[in-house]
C-alpha positions in Angstrom: 34.4 41.4 -58.8 35.4 40.7 -55.1 39.1 40.4 -54.7 40.7 37.6 -52.8 41.7 39.8 -49.8 38.2 41.2 -49.5 36.7 37.7 -49.7 39.1 36.5 -47.1 38.2 39.4 -44.8 34.5 38.7 -45.3 34.9 35.0 -44.5 37.0 35.9 -41.4 34.3 38.3 -40.3 31.6 35.7 -40.8 33.5 33.1 -38.9 34.3 35.6 -36.1 30.6 36.6 -35.9 29.6 32.9 -35.7 32.2 32.3 -33.0 31.0 35.3 -31.1 27.4 34.1 -31.3 28.5 30.7 -30.2 30.5 32.1 -27.2 27.6 34.4 -26.3 25.1 31.6 -26.5 27.4 29.4 -24.3 28.0 32.3 -21.9 24.3 33.2 -21.7 22.4 30.0 -22.1 18.6 29.7 -21.7 17.5 29.3 -18.0 16.3 25.8 -17.9 15.5 25.8 -14.1 11.7 25.7 -14.6 12.1 22.7 -16.9 14.1 20.8 -14.3 11.5 21.4 -11.6 8.4 19.3 -12.2 5.9 17.6 -10.0 7.1 14.1 -9.0 4.4 11.6 -9.9 4.1 8.2 -8.3 2.6 5.4 -10.4 1.5 1.9 -9.5 3.4 -1.1 -10.8 1.4 -1.0 -14.1 1.8 2.7 -14.7 -1.5 4.0 -13.2 -1.4 7.4 -11.5 -1.4 7.2 -7.6 -0.4 10.7 -6.5 1.8 13.7 -7.3 3.2 16.6 -5.3 3.2 20.2 -6.5 6.4 22.1 -7.1 7.7 24.5 -4.5 5.5 27.4 -5.7 2.4 25.3 -5.3 1.9 24.7 -9.1 1.1 21.3 -10.6 3.8 21.0 -13.3 3.7 17.4 -14.5 6.3 16.5 -17.1 4.7 15.5 -20.4 5.3 12.2 -22.0 4.7 12.4 -25.8 4.6 8.6 -26.0 1.5 8.6 -23.8 0.0 11.8 -25.2 -2.7 11.6 -27.9 -0.9 11.7 -31.3 -3.8 13.4 -33.0 -3.8 16.1 -30.4 0.0 16.7 -31.0 -0.7 16.9 -34.8 -3.6 19.4 -34.4 -1.7 21.5 -31.9 1.1 22.0 -34.4 -1.4 22.7 -37.2 -3.1 25.4 -35.2 -0.2 27.0 -33.4 2.9 26.5 -35.6 2.2 24.8 -39.0 5.9 25.0 -40.0 7.2 23.8 -36.6 9.3 21.0 -38.2 10.8 23.3 -40.9 12.0 26.4 -39.1 15.0 27.0 -36.7 13.0 28.5 -33.8 11.7 31.5 -35.7 9.3 31.4 -38.6 10.2 34.2 -41.1 7.0 33.8 -43.0 5.0 34.3 -39.8 7.0 37.4 -39.0 6.3 38.9 -42.4 2.6 38.1 -42.1 2.5 39.6 -38.6 4.3 42.7 -39.7 2.0 43.2 -42.7 -1.0 42.7 -40.5 0.3 45.4 -38.2 0.8 47.9 -41.0 -2.7 47.3 -42.5 -4.7 47.1 -39.3 -2.6 49.2 -37.0 -2.3 46.3 -34.6 -1.0 42.7 -34.6 -3.9 40.5 -35.6 -1.7 37.5 -36.7 0.7 35.9 -34.2 4.3 35.2 -35.1 5.3 33.2 -32.0 6.4 29.7 -32.8 6.0 26.9 -30.3 9.7 27.2 -29.7 9.4 30.9 -29.0 6.4 30.2 -26.7 8.5 27.6 -24.9 11.3 30.2 -24.4 8.8 32.6 -22.9 7.5 29.9 -20.5 11.1 29.2 -19.4 11.8 32.9 -18.7 8.5 34.9 -18.4 8.8 38.6 -19.4 6.4 41.5 -20.1 4.9 41.2 -23.5 6.6 43.9 -25.6 8.9 44.2 -28.6 12.1 43.9 -26.6 10.8 40.7 -25.0 9.9 39.4 -28.4 13.4 39.9 -29.7 14.9 38.1 -26.6 12.4 35.2 -27.2 13.7 34.9 -30.8 17.3 34.6 -29.6 16.3 32.1 -26.9 14.3 30.1 -29.5 17.3 29.8 -31.7 19.4 28.7 -28.7 16.8 26.1 -27.8 16.8 24.8 -31.4 20.5 24.3 -31.2 20.2 22.3 -27.9 16.9 20.4 -28.2 15.3 18.1 -30.8 11.8 19.0 -32.0 10.5 16.2 -30.0 12.1 17.6 -26.8 10.9 21.1 -27.6 7.3 19.9 -28.0 7.5 17.9 -24.8 8.9 20.9 -22.9 6.1 23.2 -24.2 3.5 20.6 -23.1 5.1 20.5 -19.7 5.2 24.3 -19.1 2.1 25.5 -20.9 -0.3 27.2 -18.4 -3.9 25.9 -18.2 -5.4 28.2 -15.6 -5.0 28.4 -11.8 -2.0 26.4 -10.7 -2.1 24.0 -13.6 0.9 23.7 -15.9 1.3 21.0 -18.5 -1.1 19.0 -20.6 -1.1 16.0 -18.1 -2.1 18.2 -15.1 -4.7 19.9 -17.2 -6.2 16.7 -18.6 -6.3 15.1 -15.1 -7.8 18.1 -13.5 -10.4 18.9 -16.2 -11.2 15.5 -17.7 -10.2 13.1 -14.9 -7.8 11.1 -17.1 -4.4 11.1 -18.7 -4.1 12.7 -22.1 -3.6 9.4 -23.9 -6.9 9.6 -25.7 -8.7 12.9 -26.0 -12.0 13.9 -27.6 -12.1 16.5 -30.3 -13.6 19.0 -27.8 -11.0 18.2 -25.2 -8.2 18.7 -27.7 -9.5 22.1 -28.8 -9.9 23.3 -25.2 -6.3 22.2 -24.4 -5.0 24.1 -27.4 -6.9 27.2 -26.6 -6.2 27.6 -22.9 -2.5 28.3 -22.9 -3.0 31.5 -25.0 -5.1 33.1 -22.2 -5.4 30.6 -19.4 -7.2 32.7 -16.7 -9.6 34.5 -19.1 -10.6 31.1 -20.6 -10.8 28.9 -17.5 -13.8 26.5 -18.2 -14.6 26.3 -14.4 -14.8 30.0 -13.9 -15.5 31.6 -17.4 -17.4 29.0 -19.3 -18.6 31.4 -22.1 -15.1 32.6 -22.8 -13.8 29.0 -22.8 -16.6 27.9 -25.2 -15.8 30.7 -27.6 -12.1 30.0 -27.5 -12.7 26.3 -28.1 -15.0 27.1 -31.0 -12.3 29.3 -32.6 -9.7 26.5 -32.3 -12.2 24.1 -33.9 -12.6 26.5 -36.8 -8.9 26.6 -37.2 -8.7 22.8 -37.2 -11.3 22.7 -40.0 -9.3 25.3 -42.1 -6.1 23.3 -41.5 -7.9 20.2 -42.8 -7.3 18.2 -39.6 -11.0 18.1 -38.6 -14.2 17.8 -40.5 -17.0 20.4 -40.1 -19.3 17.7 -38.8 -16.9 16.6 -36.2 -16.2 20.2 -35.2 -20.0 20.8 -34.7 -20.2 17.7 -32.5 -17.1 18.8 -30.5 -18.6 22.3 -30.0 -21.6 20.6 -28.4 -19.5 18.8 -25.8 -20.1 20.1 -22.3 -17.4 22.1 -20.7 -15.6 20.4 -17.8 -15.3 21.5 -14.2 -12.0 21.2 -12.4 -11.7 18.1 -10.2 -9.2 16.8 -7.6 -6.1 14.9 -8.6 -6.0 11.2 -7.9 -4.7 10.5 -4.4 -4.5 6.7 -4.1 -2.1 5.2 -1.5 -1.8 8.8 -0.2 0.7 8.1 2.5 3.2 5.9 0.6 2.9 7.8 -2.6 3.6 11.1 -0.8 6.6 9.4 0.9 8.0 8.2 -2.4 7.3 11.5 -4.2 9.0 13.6 -1.5 12.1 11.4 -1.8 12.3 11.4 -5.6 15.3 13.2 -7.2 14.6 16.4 -9.1 15.6 14.8 -12.4 13.2 11.8 -11.8 9.7 12.9 -13.0 8.0 9.7 -12.0 8.4 6.8 -9.6 7.1 3.4 -10.4 5.9 1.9 -7.1 5.0 -1.6 -6.2 1.4 -0.7 -5.4 -1.4 -2.4 -7.2 -3.9 0.4 -7.8 -6.9 -2.0 -8.2 -6.1 -3.7 -4.9 -5.5 -0.4 -3.2 -8.8 1.0 -4.4 -10.7 -1.9 -2.9 -8.9 -1.9 0.4 -9.1 1.8 1.3 -12.9 1.7 1.7 -12.7 -1.5 3.7 -10.4 0.1 6.2 -12.7 3.1 6.5 -15.8 1.0 7.0 -14.1 -1.1 9.8 -12.8 2.0 11.6 -16.2 3.7 11.4 -17.9 0.6 12.9 -15.5 0.6 15.8 -15.9 4.2 16.9 -15.4 7.8 15.9 -11.8 8.0 17.1 -10.7 4.6 15.6 -8.6 4.3 12.5 -7.0 1.3 10.7 -4.0 0.4 8.6 -3.5 -2.5 6.1 -0.3 -3.8 4.5 -0.3 -6.4 1.7 3.1 -7.7 0.7 3.9 -10.1 -2.1 6.5 -12.4 -0.6 8.4 -12.8 -3.8 10.5 -9.6 -4.1 8.8 -8.3 -0.9 6.7 -5.9 -3.1 4.2 -3.9 -1.1 1.1 -4.3 -3.2 -1.2 -2.3 -0.9 -0.5 0.1 1.9 -3.4 1.8 3.7 -1.8 4.2 6.2 -5.1 5.2 7.9 -8.8 4.9 7.5 -9.1 8.3 5.9 -7.5 11.8 6.4 -10.8 13.1 7.7 -10.6 10.9 10.8 -8.5 11.7 13.9 -4.9 11.1 13.1 -5.7 10.3 9.5 -2.7 12.2 8.1 -0.4 9.8 10.0 0.9 6.7 8.2 0.3 4.2 10.9 2.2 1.5 9.1 5.3 3.4 10.3 4.0 4.0 13.8 5.6 2.1 16.7 2.9 0.2 18.5 2.6 -2.8 20.8 2.1 -6.1 18.8 0.4 -7.8 21.7 0.8 -11.6 21.2 1.7 -11.2 17.5 5.4 -12.0 18.1 4.7 -15.3 19.8 5.1 -17.4 16.6 8.8 -16.2 16.5 9.4 -17.2 20.1 8.3 -20.7 19.3 10.1 -20.7 15.9 13.4 -19.9 17.6 12.7 -22.5 20.3 11.9 -25.2 17.6 15.0 -24.1 15.7 17.5 -24.4 18.6 16.0 -27.6 19.9 14.5 -26.2 23.1 11.0 -27.3 22.1 9.1 -29.4 19.6 5.4 -28.9 18.8 4.2 -31.6 21.2 6.5 -30.7 24.0 4.4 -30.3 27.2 4.4 -27.0 29.0 2.8 -26.1 32.3 0.1 -23.4 32.0 -0.3 -22.4 35.6 0.3 -19.4 37.8 4.0 -18.8 37.6 6.3 -16.0 38.7 9.3 -15.3 36.6 11.5 -13.2 38.9 9.5 -10.0 39.3 7.2 -10.7 36.4 4.0 -12.8 36.7 1.9 -13.1 33.5 -1.7 -14.2 33.3 -3.7 -15.6 30.4 -6.0 -13.2 28.6 -9.1 -15.0 30.0 -7.6 -15.3 33.5 -8.0 -19.1 33.2 -5.1 -21.6 33.4 -5.2 -24.9 31.5 -2.7 -27.0 33.5 -0.6 -28.9 30.9 -0.6 -28.1 27.2 1.7 -28.8 24.3 3.6 -26.1 22.5 1.3 -26.6 19.6 -1.7 -25.9 21.8 -0.1 -23.0 23.6 0.6 -21.2 20.3 -2.7 -22.1 18.6 -4.7 -20.8 21.6 -2.2 -17.9 22.4 -1.6 -18.9 26.0 0.6 -16.4 27.8 2.3 -18.3 30.5 3.8 -21.0 28.1 4.9 -18.2 25.8 6.8 -16.4 28.6 8.3 -19.7 29.8 9.5 -20.4 26.2 10.9 -16.9 25.9 12.8 -17.5 29.1 14.4 -20.6 27.6 15.2 -18.8 24.3 16.4 -15.7 26.1 14.8 -12.3 25.6 18.0 -10.6 24.5 18.8 -13.4 22.1 15.2 -13.1 20.8 15.5 -9.4 20.2 18.9 -9.8 18.6 17.6 -12.4 16.1 14.8 -10.0 15.1 17.4 -7.3 14.7 19.3 -9.6 12.3 16.2 -9.5 10.2 16.4 -5.7 10.0 13.7 -5.2 12.6 14.0 -2.9 15.5 12.1 -3.5 18.8 11.5 -0.4 20.9 12.0 -1.9 24.4 11.0 -0.1 27.6 13.7 0.5 30.2 11.5 0.4 33.3 12.7 -1.8 36.2 9.6 -3.9 36.2 10.3 -5.1 32.7 14.1 -5.3 33.1 13.9 -9.1 32.5 12.6 -8.6 29.0 10.1 -11.4 29.3 7.3 -9.0 28.6 8.5 -9.1 25.0 6.3 -12.3 24.7 3.1 -10.3 25.4 3.7 -7.1 23.5 6.1 -5.4 26.0 8.1 -3.8 23.1 7.0 -1.6 20.2 7.2 -2.5 16.6 5.9 -1.0 13.4 3.4 -2.8 11.1 6.0 -2.5 8.4 8.6 -4.4 10.5 5.9 -7.0 11.4 5.4 -7.5 7.6 9.2 -8.1 7.3 9.0 -10.9 10.0 5.9 -12.6 8.7 7.3 -12.5 5.1 10.3 -14.4 6.5 7.8 -17.0 7.8 6.4 -17.2 4.3 9.9 -17.5 2.7 11.3 -20.4 4.7 12.9 -18.2 7.4 14.7 -15.7 5.1 14.2 -12.0 6.0 14.5 -9.2 3.4 13.5 -5.5 3.6 10.2 -4.5 2.1 10.2 -3.1 -1.5 8.2 0.0 -2.2 9.4 0.5 -5.8 9.6 -2.0 -8.7 13.3 -1.4 -8.9 13.6 -2.4 -5.2 11.4 -5.5 -5.7 13.7 -6.7 -8.6 16.7 -6.2 -6.3 15.1 -8.1 -3.5 14.4 -11.1 -5.8 18.1 -11.2 -6.7 19.3 -10.8 -3.1 19.8 -13.7 -0.7 18.4 -12.0 2.3 19.2 -13.0 5.9 18.2 -16.3 7.4 16.8 -16.0 10.9 15.3 -19.5 11.3 15.5 -22.9 9.6 12.8 -23.9 7.1 11.8 -26.9 9.2 11.0 -24.7 12.3 9.1 -22.3 10.0 7.0 -25.1 8.6 6.1 -26.3 12.2 5.0 -22.8 13.2 2.9 -22.3 10.0 1.2 -25.6 10.5 0.2 -24.6 14.0 -1.0 -21.1 12.9 -3.1 -22.7 10.2 -4.9 -24.7 12.8 -5.8 -21.6 15.0 -9.6 -21.1 15.5 -11.0 -19.1 12.5 -13.1 -16.0 13.2 -16.8 -16.3 13.5 -18.5 -17.1 10.2 -15.3 -18.6 8.6 -14.8 -22.3 7.9 -12.2 -24.0 10.0 -8.9 -24.8 8.3 -9.6 -28.5 8.3 -12.4 -27.8 5.8 -10.3 -25.8 3.4 -7.6 -28.3 2.5 -6.3 -27.6 -1.0 -7.5 -24.0 -0.7 -5.6 -21.0 0.6 -5.5 -21.9 4.3 -4.5 -18.8 6.3 -1.6 -19.1 8.8 -2.5 -16.2 11.1 -1.9 -14.7 14.6 -3.6 -11.9 16.4 -2.5 -9.5 19.1 -4.1 -7.2 21.6 -2.1 -4.6 23.5 -2.6 -3.5 27.1 -5.7 -1.5 27.6 -7.0 -2.7 24.2 -5.1 0.1 22.6 -4.0 -1.9 19.6 -5.7 -4.7 17.8 -3.4 -6.6 15.4 -3.8 -9.5 13.0 -1.1 -10.9 10.7 -1.5 -13.6 8.1 0.5 -15.6 5.6 -1.5 -17.0 2.7 -0.9 -17.9 -0.9 2.4 -16.0 -1.5 1.3 -12.9 0.4 1.6 -11.4 3.9 -1.2 -9.3 5.3 -0.9 -7.1 8.3 -4.0 -5.4 9.8 -4.0 -2.9 12.7 -6.9 -1.0 14.3 -6.8 1.4 17.1 -6.6 5.1 18.0 -3.9 7.1 16.3 -3.1 8.8 19.7 -2.6 5.5 21.4 -5.6 5.9 23.6 -7.3 3.0 25.3 -10.6 1.6 24.0 -13.0 -0.8 25.6 -12.8 -4.5 24.9 -11.7 -4.5 21.2 -9.3 -7.4 20.8 -7.2 -8.4 17.9 -9.5 -11.4 17.3 -12.6 -9.2 17.3 -11.4 -6.0 15.8 -8.6 -7.0 13.3 -9.0 -10.7 12.4 -12.3 -10.4 10.4 -10.7 -7.6 8.3 -7.6 -9.8 7.8 -9.7 -12.5 6.3 -11.7 -10.0 4.2 -8.5 -8.6 2.8 -7.3 -12.1 2.0 -10.5 -12.7 0.0 -9.8 -9.5 -2.0 -6.2 -10.4 -2.6 -7.4 -13.7 -4.1 -4.4 -15.6 -2.9 -3.7 -18.8 -5.0 -3.6 -22.3 -3.5 -0.9 -22.8 -0.9 2.4 -24.0 -2.2 4.0 -27.2 -0.9 5.9 -26.6 2.3 8.8 -28.4 3.9 8.0 -31.6 5.8 8.2 -30.9 9.5 8.1 -33.6 12.1 5.2 -33.1 14.6 6.5 -35.5 17.2 9.0 -34.4 19.7 12.1 -36.5 20.5 11.9 -38.0 24.0 14.2 -35.4 25.5 11.8 -32.6 24.3 8.5 -34.1 25.4 8.4 -31.8 28.4 9.6 -28.2 28.8 8.7 -28.2 32.5 6.9 -30.6 34.8 3.9 -32.1 33.1 1.8 -35.1 34.2 0.4 -37.8 32.0 -3.3 -38.0 30.9 -5.6 -35.9 28.7 -5.6 -32.1 29.0 -8.8 -30.2 28.4 -8.1 -26.9 26.5 -11.5 -25.7 25.3 -13.8 -25.0 26.9 -11.9 -24.7 30.1 -13.3 -25.7 33.5 -15.6 -23.0 35.0 -15.9 -21.1 31.7 -19.0 -19.3 30.5 -19.4 -19.7 26.8 -21.6 -17.3 24.8 -22.9 -18.8 21.5 -25.0 -17.4 18.8 -27.5 -20.1 19.1 -28.1 -23.5 20.7 -29.9 -26.6 19.3 -29.4 -28.7 16.2 -29.3 -25.7 13.9 -26.4 -24.1 15.7 -22.8 -24.1 14.3 -21.6 -25.7 17.5 -18.4 -25.5 19.5 -15.1 -27.0 18.4 -13.8 -29.0 21.4 -10.0 -29.0 22.1 -7.9 -31.2 24.3 -4.4 -32.4 24.6 -3.6 -36.1 24.4 -4.0 -39.1 22.1 -7.0 -41.4 21.4 -9.5 -39.3 23.2 -13.2 -39.7 23.7 -15.5 -36.9 24.6 -18.6 -37.1 26.8 -21.2 -34.4 27.6 -23.6 -35.1 30.4 -22.7 -38.8 30.0 -23.4 -38.9 26.2 -20.5 -39.6 23.9 -19.7 -37.1 21.1 -18.5 -38.4 17.7 -15.8 -36.8 15.7 -16.7 -35.0 12.4 -16.1 -37.3 9.5 -14.4 -34.7 7.3 -12.4 -32.6 9.7 -11.8 -35.1 12.5 -12.8 -32.4 15.0 -15.3 -32.9 17.8 -18.1 -30.4 17.4 -20.6 -30.1 20.3 -24.0 -28.5 19.7 -25.5 -27.7 23.1 -29.2 -28.6 23.2 -30.1 -25.6 25.4 -28.6 -22.9 27.6 -27.4 -24.0 31.0 -24.7 -25.9 32.9 -23.0 -29.0 31.5 -20.4 -31.5 32.7 -17.7 -32.4 30.1 -15.4 -35.3 30.3 -12.4 -36.4 28.2 -11.1 -40.0 28.5 -8.0 -41.5 26.8 -7.5 -45.1 25.8 -5.9 -45.9 29.1 -8.9 -44.7 31.1 -7.3 -41.5 32.3 -9.8 -38.7 32.3 -10.2 -35.0 32.9 -13.5 -33.2 33.4 -14.9 -29.6 33.4 -18.1 -27.9 34.3 -19.1 -25.1 31.9 -22.1 -22.8 31.3 -23.6 -22.2 27.9 -25.4 -18.9 27.1 -27.4 -18.4 23.9 -30.8 -18.4 22.2 -32.5 -21.4 20.6 -31.8 -21.8 16.9 -34.5 -22.3 14.3 -33.6 -25.9 14.1 -33.9 -26.5 17.9 -36.8 -27.1 20.2 -38.7 -24.0 21.2 -40.3 -23.6 24.7 
């Protein structure tokens, strides 16, 4: 019989031993460094994979998510590798006895004793495979059991398990070998994923298919014996073809890489605002447009949902195989050309300098040491602010900026969080060149500005993650212009001439009419188009990544068609009601500078040569434009009637040649022009 003193000493010794073990475990915990370093994964706003980055040693170690990992696979993994996983404390005594007996009988270990917890310990701290290492693994397994739940241990194993090459974890393996996440796996895929970690290099299906097939078959047999798979299903799984290793998904490569690189170590995934379906459709479109414009040309696209400023698509280049393709051109500072003109007029409308029908001289004008010209080198005499913006006339824009003040203009943009990169050369010291692209801006900042137009004049930063988008929805933003002025500008931009092959805005009432503006920088280096439509902002840029000049590609020709194509893909809903904006200017605002009475011919201008696709009754015709009220058009003495639906005057020249145009108002005042038409006869016209 054990006396009380002896029992007391035994209890004290036991408690002391337990305390010593606890202190040793606390002093020498398992090294969890590898568990903390995983590949950051960027997802779209619905959870679809966009891109991941490898960890520092070049390995793809993607953190497992048991909620999104095939439950049958988890059950079968435990059945094959560690049947008593949920019953032991890290070490399986029965498996140890079985392994020891096997070693005595066969002279070698033919039955493994490593539990999933012990394997996880080995993956955390790799060591040579010997008896000493096995004892350390047992201790570490016990430590893991005291620190982690079974769920956490299994997730850690499926994060660290090697699958050949630089693949670690079931997610990386499933994506590389099968091209999909491990949410739903075939029987053959499950067997291969169970077999590979035991000897990953010797069983790689892409390099050693016979060994991989044999290992998969052995696992299938174990599944049958464990009663987690039927023999018929095992035979079918054995017949499945072995996979080859493929590339990881790389959608929205530039932005996803940016977000992944910025992700904290303890954040295994980043939920971006990108819509993977939209991104998938836009990337080939950018590549096709760039390829059509030349071997050195690339393109960038931004699509922003105005609510929350969520960036739903970001195409940083036309492909990494093209020159400069690795550069995210949505972050590049480039000249916007005329794309900032809407904000000059918005600020002028806002502060009372102008109204849409205020008249402005469009004539050769010197502003101190700066003398701008119109893009077509033709002046149009007197125009309204509406006409000047709709047709992107340069001299009126510079005159308006002079009234607003270039420094005030730049400061108001900076209040929106936008930075203009302004040159400091003496010739542009006045700052008036800002109206024509004389300062640099990124496409991302352009999106901020145009999103403000779409949000009643309130500017907010772009959101690249869903968390940021929710915060933007709650924030008030920064008002840079009143809603009434914004509505006036959007009305004008919706009336701008549509690109070739597109219906004019007057024919799309009730549909998603695009409010858009284009820009072309000096030397045709940059072609820009920006649009606001149906709750979205779209920015398109094309050009050379090195900023080199290219011949004759304007924003209207090179970027605007892509802008409209992107809008079609976005599928913007019907335009929302917008604030009522008066179109008539008060008497004091009817003239910005000297302007005479009478009609003003805008298009086609006097002396112009107009190239058309076709002439004759079957042609699309030319939309005539003039300033003034109650106007009547005549061509070669014949009156032109307005279109019944659009109210526009459409002229269909009967044949190539010279024509005299005349516009007369209801007071008999007239203006005329002589123009030349070039083009071939249409099928519906007379043939010589």
